[in-house]
C-alpha positions in Angstrom: 407.9 -25.3 -85.5 407.3 -23.0 -82.6 410.5 -22.2 -80.3 411.0 -23.1 -77.2 410.0 -19.3 -75.4 406.9 -19.2 -77.7 405.8 -22.9 -77.0 406.5 -22.8 -73.2 404.8 -19.6 -73.1 401.9 -21.3 -75.1 401.8 -24.1 -72.2 401.6 -22.2 -69.3 398.6 -20.0 -70.7 397.3 -23.6 -71.5 397.7 -25.1 -68.6 396.0 -21.5 -66.7 393.1 -22.0 -69.0 392.1 -25.6 -67.6 393.1 -25.0 -64.2 390.6 -21.9 -63.9 388.2 -24.2 -65.7 388.8 -27.2 -63.4 388.4 -24.6 -60.6 385.4 -22.9 -61.3 382.3 -25.2 -60.6 380.1 -24.3 -58.1 378.0 -27.7 -57.2 377.8 -29.2 -54.0 379.8 -32.2 -54.9 382.7 -30.6 -55.9 383.0 -28.4 -53.8 384.5 -31.9 -51.2 387.4 -32.0 -53.7 388.9 -29.1 -52.2 388.9 -30.7 -49.0 390.1 -34.2 -49.6 393.3 -35.2 -51.9 393.4 -38.7 -54.1 393.7 -41.0 -51.3 391.3 -42.2 -49.1 391.5 -42.1 -45.1 392.0 -46.1 -44.1 389.1 -46.1 -42.6 387.3 -45.9 -45.8 388.3 -49.5 -46.5 388.1 -50.5 -43.4 384.3 -49.5 -43.5 383.3 -51.2 -46.8 385.1 -54.2 -45.7 383.3 -54.4 -42.9 379.9 -53.7 -44.8 380.9 -56.2 -46.9 381.0 -58.9 -44.5 377.7 -58.4 -43.1 376.1 -59.0 -46.7 378.3 -61.8 -46.9 377.8 -63.9 -43.4 380.1 -64.3 -40.3 381.0 -68.1 -42.1 382.6 -66.5 -44.8 386.3 -66.4 -45.6 387.2 -63.9 -48.5 390.1 -64.1 -50.8 391.2 -61.4 -53.0 394.3 -60.8 -55.4 395.6 -57.7 -56.5 395.8 -57.2 -60.6 399.2 -59.0 -61.7 401.3 -57.2 -64.0 401.1 -58.2 -67.6 404.0 -57.7 -70.2 403.3 -55.3 -73.4 406.0 -56.2 -75.5 409.7 -58.4 -74.9 410.8 -56.8 -71.0 408.5 -54.0 -71.4 405.2 -54.2 -68.6 401.7 -52.1 -69.6 401.2 -49.3 -66.9 400.4 -51.0 -63.8 396.4 -50.6 -62.8 395.3 -52.0 -59.6 392.2 -54.4 -59.9 389.3 -52.0 -58.8 387.7 -54.4 -56.3 391.2 -55.2 -54.4 391.8 -51.5 -54.4 387.9 -50.8 -53.5 388.6 -53.1 -50.0 392.1 -52.4 -49.0 393.4 -48.9 -50.9 396.7 -50.3 -51.8 397.8 -50.1 -55.4 401.2 -52.3 -55.6 400.9 -56.3 -57.2 401.9 -59.1 -55.9 399.0 -58.2 -52.8 396.8 -60.4 -51.1 393.6 -60.2 -49.1 392.6 -62.7 -46.5 389.3 -60.8 -45.1 387.6 -63.5 -42.4 385.0 -62.6 -39.2 387.1 -63.6 -35.8 386.0 -62.9 -32.6 382.9 -61.6 -33.8 384.1 -58.3 -35.8 386.0 -58.1 -39.5 389.2 -59.0 -39.4 391.5 -58.4 -42.2 395.3 -59.1 -43.5 396.3 -57.7 -46.0 399.6 -59.9 -48.0 402.4 -57.1 -49.5 405.8 -57.4 -51.5 408.6 -56.7 -48.7 410.9 -53.7 -48.8 413.7 -54.4 -52.0 416.5 -52.5 -51.8 417.3 -54.0 -55.5 414.1 -54.0 -57.0 413.1 -50.2 -55.9 416.2 -49.3 -57.4 414.6 -49.4 -60.6 410.6 -49.7 -59.8 409.9 -47.2 -56.9 409.9 -47.4 -53.4 407.5 -49.8 -51.8 405.4 -49.5 -48.8 406.6 -52.9 -47.7 404.7 -54.6 -44.4 405.3 -51.3 -41.9 403.9 -48.6 -44.6 401.2 -50.6 -45.6 400.3 -50.9 -41.8 397.3 -48.9 -42.0 395.9 -50.2 -44.0 394.4 -53.7 -42.4 394.0 -55.3 -39.7 397.6 -57.0 -40.0 399.5 -56.7 -42.5 401.9 -59.5 -43.5 404.9 -60.3 -46.3 403.6 -62.0 -49.3 406.0 -64.7 -48.8 404.0 -65.9 -45.9 400.9 -66.2 -47.9 400.6 -70.0 -48.9 401.1 -70.7 -45.5 398.8 -68.5 -43.9 396.1 -70.0 -46.7 396.5 -73.2 -45.8 395.8 -72.8 -41.8 393.4 -70.2 -42.2 391.4 -72.2 -44.3 391.0 -75.0 -42.8 387.6 -75.8 -42.2 386.0 -72.7 -43.3 382.5 -73.5 -44.5 382.6 -70.9 -47.3 385.3 -69.7 -49.5 384.9 -67.0 -51.9 387.7 -66.0 -54.4 388.1 -62.8 -56.8 392.0 -63.7 -58.3 392.3 -60.6 -60.9 393.8 -62.9 -63.4 396.7 -63.6 -61.7 397.2 -67.7 -62.0 400.4 -67.8 -60.3 398.4 -67.3 -56.8 395.0 -69.2 -57.5 397.5 -72.4 -57.6 398.5 -70.5 -54.0 394.8 -70.7 -53.2 393.7 -74.3 -54.6 396.2 -75.9 -53.4 395.5 -74.4 -49.6 391.7 -75.5 -50.1 390.7 -78.3 -47.3 389.7 -81.5 -49.2 387.0 -81.1 -51.2 386.5 -77.6 -50.5 386.1 -75.3 -53.2 386.5 -71.1 -54.1 383.3 -69.8 -55.8 383.8 -66.7 -57.1 380.0 -65.4 -58.0 378.5 -64.8 -54.8 381.4 -62.4 -54.2 380.8 -60.5 -57.3 377.3 -60.2 -56.8 377.8 -58.8 -53.6 381.0 -56.4 -53.7 378.8 -55.2 -57.9 375.7 -53.9 -55.2 377.4 -52.7 -52.6 380.0 -50.7 -55.2 376.2 -49.3 -56.6 375.6 -46.9 -54.4 378.7 -43.9 -54.0 380.0 -42.8 -50.4 380.3 -38.9 -50.6 384.0 -39.2 -50.9 383.7 -41.3 -53.8 381.1 -39.0 -55.5 384.0 -35.9 -54.6 386.5 -37.9 -57.0 384.2 -38.6 -59.7 383.5 -34.9 -59.6 387.0 -34.2 -59.9 387.4 -36.6 -62.8 384.5 -35.4 -64.6 385.6 -31.8 -64.0 388.9 -32.9 -65.3 387.3 -34.1 -68.5 385.3 -31.2 -68.9 388.2 -29.2 -69.3 389.4 -31.2 -72.0 386.8 -31.1 -74.1 387.2 -27.7 -74.0 390.7 -27.8 -75.2 389.6 -30.2 -77.8 386.8 -28.1 -79.0 388.9 -24.8 -79.4 391.6 -27.1 -80.9 389.4 -28.5 -83.8 389.7 -27.9 -87.4 389.7 -29.7 -91.3 393.2 -31.8 -91.8 394.0 -31.7 -88.1 394.5 -35.4 -87.4 391.9 -37.4 -85.1 395.1 -38.0 -82.9 396.3 -34.1 -82.1 393.1 -33.8 -80.6 393.9 -36.8 -79.0 397.1 -35.8 -78.0 395.3 -31.9 -76.8 392.6 -34.2 -74.4 395.5 -36.5 -72.8 398.0 -33.5 -72.2 394.9 -31.8 -70.1 394.3 -35.1 -68.2 397.9 -34.9 -67.0 397.7 -31.3 -66.3 395.2 -31.2 -64.6 396.4 -34.5 -62.2 394.5 -37.5 -63.8 396.9 -40.2 -63.6 395.4 -41.6 -66.5 392.3 -42.3 -68.9 389.6 -44.1 -67.5 389.8 -46.4 -71.2 391.1 -45.2 -74.4 390.0 -42.3 -76.1 388.1 -42.6 -79.1 388.1 -39.4 -81.4 386.2 -40.2 -85.0 385.5 -37.5 -87.5 383.6 -38.0 -90.4 382.3 -41.8 -91.4 384.8 -42.7 -88.1 382.0 -40.7 -86.0 379.4 -43.9 -86.8 381.9 -46.0 -85.4 381.4 -46.9 -82.0 384.1 -47.6 -79.8 386.8 -46.6 -82.2 389.8 -45.5 -80.9 392.5 -46.1 -83.4 392.4 -42.3 -84.1 394.7 -42.2 -87.0 392.3 -40.5 -89.7 392.7 -36.6 -91.1 390.0 -34.7 -89.9 387.6 -34.0 -93.3 385.8 -30.8 -93.9 382.2 -30.2 -93.1 382.4 -33.8 -90.8 381.0 -34.6 -87.2 384.0 -35.7 -84.4 382.9 -37.7 -82.0 385.2 -36.7 -78.7 384.3 -39.7 -76.4 386.6 -39.4 -73.4 387.3 -39.7 -69.8 390.0 -38.9 -67.4 390.7 -41.0 -63.8 391.4 -39.4 -61.0 391.5 -41.5 -57.5 391.0 -44.6 -59.6 387.1 -43.0 -60.0 386.5 -42.8 -64.1 384.3 -40.2 -66.1 383.1 -40.8 -68.9 382.1 -37.9 -71.2 381.0 -37.5 -75.0 380.7 -34.2 -77.1 380.6 -34.2 -81.0 381.8 -31.6 -82.8 381.3 -30.0 -86.2 384.9 -29.9 -88.0 384.3 -26.6 -89.3 383.1 -24.9 -86.1 379.2 -24.8 -87.4 376.7 -27.3 -88.3 375.5 -28.1 -91.7 372.2 -28.0 -91.9 372.0 -31.5 -91.7 374.8 -32.0 -89.1 372.2 -29.6 -86.8 369.0 -31.3 -87.3 370.6 -35.0 -86.1 372.7 -33.6 -83.5 369.8 -31.7 -82.2 367.2 -34.9 -81.9 370.2 -37.1 -79.6 370.7 -33.6 -77.3 366.1 -34.0 -77.0 366.5 -37.7 -76.8 369.0 -37.1 -73.6 367.3 -34.0 -72.1 364.7 -36.9 -72.0 366.3 -39.3 -70.7 367.8 -37.3 -67.7 364.3 -35.7 -67.3 363.3 -39.5 -66.5 366.3 -40.3 -63.8 365.0 -40.4 -60.7 364.3 -42.7 -57.3 362.3 -45.7 -58.3 363.5 -45.5 -62.0 364.7 -48.3 -64.5 367.4 -47.9 -67.0 364.9 -49.4 -69.4 362.5 -46.5 -68.8 365.5 -44.0 -68.9 366.1 -45.7 -72.4 362.9 -45.8 -73.9 362.6 -41.8 -73.3 365.1 -41.4 -75.7 364.0 -43.7 -78.0 361.1 -42.2 -78.2 362.2 -38.7 -77.8 364.9 -39.9 -81.0 362.3 -41.5 -82.8 360.2 -38.5 -83.1 363.0 -36.1 -84.2 364.3 -37.9 -87.0 360.8 -39.1 -88.5 359.0 -35.4 -88.2 363.1 -34.3 -90.0 362.5 -36.1 -92.5 366.0 -38.1 -91.8 363.7 -41.7 -91.7 360.7 -42.9 -92.8 359.1 -45.0 -90.1 360.3 -45.3 -85.8 362.3 -48.4 -86.8 364.4 -47.0 -88.9 364.8 -44.3 -86.4 366.1 -47.0 -83.6 368.4 -49.1 -86.2 370.7 -46.2 -85.9 370.6 -46.2 -82.1 372.2 -49.6 -81.7 373.8 -49.5 -77.9 372.1 -48.9 -74.5 371.7 -45.7 -73.4 373.0 -45.9 -69.7 375.5 -48.2 -67.9 376.7 -47.6 -64.3 380.1 -46.0 -63.9 382.7 -45.7 -61.3 385.4 -47.4 -60.5 385.4 -48.9 -64.0 383.8 -46.5 -66.8 381.8 -49.9 -67.1 381.2 -50.2 -63.7 380.9 -54.1 -62.9 377.7 -54.0 -61.0 374.4 -55.9 -61.6 371.5 -54.6 -64.0 369.3 -57.3 -62.1 367.2 -56.6 -58.9 368.6 -58.6 -55.9 365.6 -60.9 -56.0 365.8 -61.9 -59.6 362.5 -59.5 -60.4 362.9 -57.0 -62.4 365.6 -54.2 -62.9 367.4 -52.4 -60.5 366.0 -49.5 -59.3 367.7 -46.3 -58.5 368.6 -45.2 -55.4 370.0 -42.2 -54.0 374.0 -42.5 -55.0 373.9 -44.8 -58.3 375.2 -43.0 -61.1 375.2 -44.2 -64.1 375.5 -42.5 -67.9 372.8 -41.2 -70.2 374.3 -41.0 -73.8 371.6 -41.6 -76.7 373.1 -41.6 -80.3 372.7 -41.6 -83.9 375.0 -42.6 -86.5 374.4 -42.5 -90.2 377.1 -44.7 -91.5 378.3 -43.8 -95.3 375.8 -46.1 -97.8 373.3 -46.4 -95.3 370.3 -47.5 -97.3 367.1 -46.1 -96.0 368.7 -42.4 -95.1 369.7 -39.9 -97.6 372.8 -39.6 -99.2 373.3 -36.1 -97.4 373.3 -37.3 -94.0 375.6 -40.1 -94.5 378.8 -40.3 -92.5 376.8 -38.1 -89.8 377.6 -39.4 -86.1 376.4 -37.5 -83.4 376.9 -39.5 -79.7 375.9 -36.5 -76.2 377.3 -38.4 -72.9 377.0 -37.2 -69.4 377.7 -38.7 -65.7 374.5 -38.3 -63.4 374.3 -38.8 -60.1 370.4 -40.1 -58.5 369.9 -38.1 -55.7 366.7 -38.0 -53.8 364.5 -35.3 -55.4 365.9 -37.0 -59.0 369.2 -36.4 -60.3 372.5 -33.9 -60.7 374.4 -34.2 -63.7 378.1 -34.2 -62.5 379.2 -32.8 -66.1 376.4 -30.5 -66.5 378.7 -27.7 -67.0 380.2 -28.9 -69.9 378.4 -26.7 -72.7 376.1 -29.4 -75.2 374.0 -26.8 -77.3 374.3 -25.9 -81.0 374.8 -22.5 -79.9 377.6 -23.3 -77.1 379.6 -25.5 -79.2 380.0 -23.5 -82.0 380.6 -20.4 -79.6 383.9 -22.3 -78.1 385.1 -23.4 -81.5 385.7 -19.9 -82.6 387.9 -18.9 -79.0 391.9 -18.9 -79.2 393.4 -22.3 -79.4 395.6 -22.3 -75.8 397.4 -25.5 -77.6 399.8 -24.7 -80.6 400.2 -26.5 -83.0 403.7 -28.4 -82.8 404.6 -29.3 -86.1 401.7 -29.0 -89.5 401.1 -32.3 -90.9 402.7 -31.4 -93.8 406.3 -31.3 -92.3 405.8 -34.6 -91.9 404.5 -35.8 -95.3 408.1 -33.7 -97.0 
């Protein structure tokens, strides 16, 4: 096992390497990060609330609840993460909160209900903002103890009551008790309106997304340098999540996927407990969350540092498919059109390489869609249908999506030769639509065969803390 001095020096070198990678971005979007902190200005949230009420109309009264705290086991809770819609409109991260949004005297008016200061609770759980601390975040801030009475008063006579309860059953009971006789609170219209609003990202949002992507890219590079046969999938997960924290991400945007060998053919494999085999592909699908916005970036590695001929053929087919799909991202395009470009290219390449005999077989090796929206959630809750219900959403500048074709040849696949079995490949980048076409936020993370093999040949700055054989003795 490494000594404390050796371990400390290794960790310092590793942190410096990660920071240098993340600081080197040359894109215009990334430059915005330097001028902003992780926290957005209160005016950003006020503008979002005004835009939402403009969509919904003056008659709408909107009620949103913060995400509840969820028990993990016994007296231990899961780490708290605010509901995305609630944060989008308030910037307030504490549980036990609520937002009442309505038009008053022709202007948007937001009342935020927050937990009061409590020295006893704060001794255990940390400081709260309280009413005074949260004052910049809304037009009016009240203690959450006033919520029931305020709802009763404000909802009386309301023509349209729209709610998002975030699964908080106790506060939903308060709302139901406050509804006027014969009244009802509707959720679908609010979900639709917020989803369409969240589709278009502001410059502030793009800056936070770029930072999340840069952190994720640095973690991928660290994992590429560390990966080797005989190590465990969870060791790569450890390298990735340590990189996230060292570079300022609060948490993962979703559970890390590190699947090697046959596990690389499992789309959302996240147990990450297997030993990495020789001559295997490793699918690494991870995303850091920064400022509440998450990246979603995937790369596929050869466990030995060099792709076998079979792996190389499949990998290049997926890479060609992804490049064709990214070329199709532009204003007016649809996600279906982008996916068709990927599938057409993938099918041609797999047939030409002798992996499959028929196009339908190639399509069976890509069992998922190639794009989804990205933002506060890894699968951002935004509509895929056009607002008029006719056809799909057409891309506009400011929309952010992933482009992620794959090919998964599971062991025992009946229509593919055994030499290709247990090869799973997915390549995923995060893309923002621009007036001219698109910008790939994760473009700086290498994905060519030569670049990946070169990175894997470089020295890792992460020490291996304990050889797995030491655990087994």
